C-alpha positions as CSV (number, residue, x, y, z in Angstrom):
1,M,-25.0,73.0,217.1
2,T,-26.5,73.8,213.6
3,H,-29.9,73.4,215.1
4,I,-29.1,76.0,217.8
5,S,-27.7,78.5,215.3
6,S,-30.7,78.3,213.0
7,S,-33.1,78.6,216.0
8,L,-31.2,81.7,217.2
9,Q,-31.3,83.2,213.7
10,E,-35.0,82.6,213.4
11,L,-35.7,84.2,216.9
12,R,-33.5,87.2,216.0
13,Q,-35.7,87.8,212.9
14,R,-38.8,87.4,215.0
15,E,-37.4,90.0,217.5
16,H,-37.8,92.7,214.9
17,T,-41.6,92.1,214.7
18,L,-42.1,92.3,218.5
19,P,-41.6,95.0,221.1
20,P,-37.9,95.1,222.2
21,H,-38.8,94.1,225.7
22,S,-41.1,91.2,224.8
23,L,-40.8,88.5,227.5
24,A,-42.0,86.0,224.9
25,V,-38.8,86.5,222.9
26,Q,-36.6,86.6,226.0
27,E,-38.1,83.4,227.4
28,N,-37.8,81.6,224.0
29,L,-34.2,82.6,223.7
30,S,-33.3,81.4,227.2
31,S,-35.0,78.1,226.8
32,L,-32.9,77.1,223.8
33,P,-30.3,74.4,224.3
34,G,-27.3,76.0,226.0
35,G,-29.5,77.5,228.8
36,E,-28.3,81.1,229.0
37,C,-28.3,82.0,225.3
38,G,-30.9,84.7,225.8
39,V,-28.9,86.4,228.5
40,E,-25.6,86.1,226.7
41,L,-26.9,87.9,223.6
42,Q,-27.3,91.0,225.7
43,R,-24.1,90.8,227.7
44,A,-22.0,93.5,226.0
45,D,-19.9,96.4,227.2
46,T,-22.6,98.8,226.2
47,V,-26.1,98.4,227.8
48,V,-28.8,98.2,225.2
49,K,-30.9,101.3,225.8
50,D,-34.1,100.7,223.9
51,T,-35.4,97.8,226.1
52,M,-37.6,97.5,229.1
53,K,-35.5,96.8,232.2
54,L,-36.5,95.4,235.5
55,I,-34.0,96.2,238.3
56,I,-34.4,94.0,241.3
57,L,-32.7,95.1,244.6
58,D,-32.7,93.5,248.0
59,N,-34.7,96.2,249.8
60,Y,-36.3,99.6,249.7
61,S,-33.1,101.4,250.7
62,Q,-31.1,99.8,247.9
63,A,-33.8,100.4,245.3
64,S,-34.0,104.1,246.3
65,E,-30.2,104.5,246.1
66,W,-30.1,102.8,242.6
67,A,-32.8,105.1,241.3
68,A,-31.0,108.2,242.7
69,K,-27.7,107.1,241.2
70,Y,-29.4,106.6,237.8
71,I,-31.0,110.1,238.0
72,R,-27.6,111.5,239.0
73,N,-25.8,109.9,236.1
74,R,-28.5,110.9,233.6
75,I,-28.3,114.5,234.6
76,I,-24.5,114.7,234.6
77,Q,-24.1,112.8,231.3
78,F,-26.7,115.2,229.7
79,N,-24.3,118.0,230.6
80,P,-27.0,120.7,231.2
81,G,-26.3,124.4,231.0
82,P,-28.0,127.8,230.5
83,D,-29.2,126.9,227.0
84,K,-29.7,123.2,227.6
85,Y,-31.9,122.2,230.6
86,F,-32.4,118.7,231.8
87,T,-36.2,118.1,232.1
88,L,-37.2,115.8,234.9
89,G,-40.7,114.5,235.7
90,L,-41.3,113.7,239.4
91,P,-43.8,111.9,241.7
92,T,-44.9,112.4,245.3
93,G,-45.9,109.8,247.9
94,S,-43.8,107.7,250.3
95,T,-42.0,105.6,247.6
96,P,-39.7,108.3,246.2
97,L,-38.7,109.8,249.6
98,G,-35.6,107.5,249.9
99,C,-34.5,108.5,246.3
100,Y,-35.0,112.2,247.1
101,K,-32.9,111.9,250.3
102,K,-30.0,110.4,248.3
103,L,-30.3,113.1,245.6
104,I,-30.1,115.8,248.4
105,E,-27.1,114.0,249.8
106,Y,-25.4,114.1,246.4
107,Y,-26.1,117.8,246.1
108,K,-24.7,118.6,249.6
109,N,-21.6,116.6,248.8
110,G,-21.0,118.7,245.7
111,D,-21.5,115.8,243.3
112,L,-24.7,117.0,241.7
113,S,-26.4,120.3,240.8
114,F,-30.0,121.0,239.9
115,K,-29.2,124.6,238.7
116,Y,-30.0,123.7,235.1
117,V,-32.8,121.2,235.7
118,K,-36.5,121.8,235.1
119,T,-39.1,119.6,236.9
120,F,-42.7,118.8,236.2
121,N,-44.7,117.1,238.9
122,M,-47.3,114.4,238.2
123,D,-50.3,115.7,240.1
124,E,-52.0,117.9,242.6
125,Y,-55.2,117.8,244.7
126,V,-58.1,119.9,243.6
127,G,-59.1,122.5,246.2
128,L,-55.9,122.4,248.4
129,P,-54.0,125.7,248.5
130,R,-50.3,125.5,247.8
131,D,-49.4,126.2,251.5
132,H,-51.7,123.4,252.8
133,P,-49.5,120.8,254.6
134,E,-50.8,118.0,252.5
135,S,-50.6,119.7,249.1
136,Y,-48.1,118.3,246.7
137,H,-46.5,121.8,246.5
138,S,-45.8,121.5,250.2
139,F,-44.6,117.9,249.9
140,M,-42.1,118.7,247.1
141,W,-40.7,121.8,248.8
142,N,-40.4,120.3,252.2
143,N,-39.0,116.9,251.1
144,F,-36.8,117.9,248.1
145,F,-36.8,121.4,246.4
146,K,-35.8,123.5,249.4
147,H,-32.8,121.2,250.1
148,I,-31.2,121.6,246.6
149,D,-30.1,124.4,244.3
150,I,-33.0,124.3,241.8
151,Q,-34.4,127.6,240.8
152,P,-38.1,128.1,241.9
153,E,-39.1,129.2,238.5
154,N,-37.9,125.9,237.1
155,T,-40.2,123.8,239.2
156,H,-43.7,123.2,237.8
157,I,-46.6,121.8,239.8
158,L,-50.2,121.9,238.8
159,D,-52.4,124.4,240.6
160,G,-55.4,122.7,242.2
161,T,-57.0,126.0,243.0
162,A,-57.0,127.5,239.5
163,A,-60.2,129.2,238.4
164,D,-60.3,127.2,235.2
165,L,-58.9,123.7,236.0
166,Q,-58.9,122.4,232.4
167,A,-57.1,125.5,231.2
168,E,-54.5,124.9,233.9
169,C,-54.0,121.3,232.6
170,D,-53.7,122.5,229.0
171,A,-51.1,125.1,230.0
172,F,-49.1,122.4,231.9
173,E,-48.9,120.4,228.7
174,E,-47.7,123.5,226.8
175,K,-45.0,124.2,229.4
176,I,-43.7,120.6,229.0
177,K,-43.7,121.1,225.2
178,A,-42.0,124.5,225.5
179,A,-39.3,122.9,227.7
180,G,-38.5,120.4,224.9
181,G,-40.4,117.5,226.4
182,T,-39.4,115.4,229.4
183,E,-36.0,113.7,229.3
184,L,-36.8,111.4,232.2
185,F,-40.1,110.9,233.9
186,V,-39.9,109.2,237.3
187,G,-43.1,107.7,238.7
188,G,-44.5,105.5,241.4
189,I,-47.7,103.4,241.4
190,G,-50.5,102.4,243.7
191,P,-51.4,98.9,244.7
192,D,-54.0,98.9,241.9
193,G,-51.3,99.8,239.3
194,H,-52.3,103.4,238.8
195,I,-49.6,105.9,237.9
196,A,-50.0,109.5,238.9
197,F,-53.8,109.7,239.4
198,N,-54.6,107.6,236.3
199,E,-56.9,105.3,238.1
200,P,-58.1,101.9,236.7
201,G,-60.0,102.5,233.5
202,S,-58.1,105.6,232.5
203,S,-57.3,106.0,228.8
204,L,-53.8,104.9,228.0
205,V,-53.4,107.9,225.6
206,S,-54.8,110.4,228.2
207,R,-53.3,113.9,228.7
208,T,-53.2,116.2,231.7
209,R,-56.7,116.6,233.0
210,V,-59.1,116.8,236.0
211,K,-59.7,113.3,237.5
212,T,-62.2,112.0,240.0
213,L,-60.4,109.8,242.5
214,A,-61.4,106.2,243.2
215,M,-62.6,105.2,246.6
216,D,-59.6,103.0,247.2
217,T,-57.3,106.0,246.6
218,I,-59.3,108.2,248.9
219,L,-59.2,105.5,251.6
220,A,-55.4,105.1,251.1
221,N,-54.8,108.8,251.4
222,A,-57.0,109.3,254.5
223,R,-53.9,108.6,256.7
224,F,-52.6,112.0,255.6
225,F,-55.7,113.8,256.7
226,D,-56.1,112.5,260.3
227,G,-58.0,109.5,259.0
228,D,-61.0,111.7,258.3
229,L,-62.5,110.8,254.9
230,A,-64.4,114.1,254.8
231,K,-61.1,116.0,254.6
232,V,-59.6,113.9,251.7
233,P,-59.9,115.6,248.3
234,T,-62.1,113.6,245.9
235,M,-60.6,115.1,242.7
236,A,-57.1,115.9,241.4
237,L,-55.2,117.3,238.5
238,T,-52.9,114.7,236.9
239,V,-50.7,114.2,233.9
240,G,-52.1,111.6,231.6
241,V,-50.6,108.2,230.7
242,G,-49.9,109.6,227.3
243,T,-48.1,112.6,228.8
244,V,-45.7,110.3,230.6
245,M,-45.4,108.0,227.6
246,D,-44.1,111.0,225.6
247,A,-41.0,111.2,227.8
248,R,-37.8,110.0,226.2
249,E,-37.3,107.7,229.2
250,V,-39.5,106.5,232.1
251,M,-38.4,105.1,235.5
252,I,-41.0,103.6,237.7
253,L,-40.3,102.8,241.4
254,I,-42.2,99.9,242.9
255,T,-41.5,98.6,246.4
256,G,-43.2,96.6,249.0
257,A,-45.3,93.4,249.0
258,H,-48.5,95.4,248.7
259,K,-47.4,96.4,245.2
260,A,-46.4,92.9,244.1
261,F,-49.6,92.1,242.2
262,A,-49.4,95.5,240.3
263,L,-45.8,94.7,239.3
264,Y,-47.0,91.3,238.0
265,K,-49.6,93.0,235.9
266,A,-47.1,95.5,234.6
267,I,-44.5,92.9,233.6
268,E,-46.0,89.5,232.9
269,E,-49.5,90.3,231.6
270,G,-50.6,92.3,228.6
271,V,-51.4,96.0,228.3
272,N,-54.7,96.8,230.1
273,H,-56.3,100.1,230.9
274,M,-57.4,98.7,234.3
275,W,-53.7,98.5,235.2
276,T,-52.4,101.8,233.7
277,V,-48.8,101.0,234.6
278,S,-48.9,98.2,232.1
279,A,-48.9,100.8,229.3
280,F,-45.1,101.2,229.8
281,Q,-44.5,97.8,228.4
282,Q,-44.9,99.7,225.1
283,H,-42.4,102.5,225.9
284,P,-39.0,101.9,224.2
285,R,-37.1,103.0,227.3
286,T,-38.8,102.0,230.6
287,V,-36.8,101.1,233.7
288,F,-38.8,99.4,236.5
289,V,-36.9,99.6,239.9
290,C,-38.2,97.3,242.6
291,D,-37.2,95.5,245.8
292,E,-37.5,91.8,246.5
293,D,-40.9,92.1,248.2
294,A,-42.4,93.6,245.1
295,T,-41.4,90.5,243.1
296,L,-43.5,88.1,245.1
297,E,-46.1,87.6,242.5
298,L,-43.7,87.2,239.5
299,K,-42.7,83.8,238.1
300,V,-39.4,82.4,239.4
301,K,-38.3,82.3,235.8
302,T,-39.0,86.0,235.3
303,V,-37.1,87.0,238.4
304,K,-34.2,84.8,237.5
305,Y,-34.0,86.2,234.0
306,F,-33.8,89.8,235.1
307,K,-31.5,89.1,238.0
308,G,-29.2,87.5,235.4
309,L,-29.0,90.9,233.7
310,M,-28.1,92.9,236.8
311,L,-24.3,92.8,236.0
312,V,-25.2,94.6,232.7
313,H,-27.8,96.9,234.2
314,N,-25.6,98.0,237.0
315,K,-23.3,99.6,234.4
316,L,-25.9,102.3,234.2
317,V,-24.9,103.4,237.7
318,D,-21.3,102.2,237.9
319,P,-19.2,104.2,237.4
320,L,-21.1,106.9,239.3
321,Y,-20.4,110.3,237.8
322,S,-19.8,113.6,239.7
323,I,-19.8,117.2,238.6
324,K,-16.5,117.5,240.6
325,E,-14.9,115.5,237.8
326,K,-16.4,117.7,235.2
327,E,-15.1,120.8,236.9
328,I,-11.6,119.3,237.1
329,E,-11.7,118.4,233.4
330,K,-12.8,121.9,232.6
331,S,-10.1,123.6,234.6
332,Q,-7.4,121.3,233.2
333,S,-8.5,122.0,229.6
334,S,-8.4,125.8,230.3
335,K,-4.8,125.7,231.5
336,K,-2.3,126.7,228.9
337,P,0.6,124.3,228.4
338,Y,4.0,125.5,229.9
339,S,6.3,127.3,227.6
340,D,9.4,129.5,227.7
């Protein structure tokens, strides 16, 4: 018992010299005599915020719902208002669609409002006008914005037809700064681990800029352009890895077996600019949300460790808050006590 206590004390001291999410520390703790020591140290009533979390759900639908619940709770707990907007970074693509559908459902049920939310999208194709059916402007309005109560002036999407593309990128960075930075940046990744259009080899401190797309990305996007490679844009405007890293919190959605190797690179291997999603190992508040299929390349021990923390991590979405409750509290507090 004395040996275990001294080992735990030594590892806690080492923890201060390593990133809070370091799997090396976590695995060392869980391998001590007593088996679950590493997990038990984190099982408290309050979820530790400044750690990297991997949320593993059974399937895409559950992963989408968990992510939507998390966004809902973050917005409501932030308590936005006319002088205090919640700033949300958003992705496009097929992965976030399930999450967007749940958020729309929450809005229509009266549980969530986007009236005091400002959004900043990750990217846009160069050369596509806003009304093009495959532009990310069209994607966001058709799949999300037009179904909620967000004000059009509070949605920010890069303009791929701007006369000066770099000036457009610089102005986007300034708009984020003027909004007070991003409270929560939600992202998805490609099978090669790129986030936004930060393709393999991108600088991990990059800012919003013009980016030439890799052939793998062009081939993957051809399905949106009738399979005709000639129609697929070869350049895009994208936030940088550094832009997303500046957010106070990052949530990355990773689903499907075709993203499994990218998740492995993001979680179990070191930071590498050839897998830009791996940079978020070094963010103090990253939440990876995935389904079972996306974990196929992870070690059994890694999956078991994070699943062992789900009881704790689910406290982030349970209880699930509603603006209805806020309104009831407000009306009750405004009522004067009965008196003669």
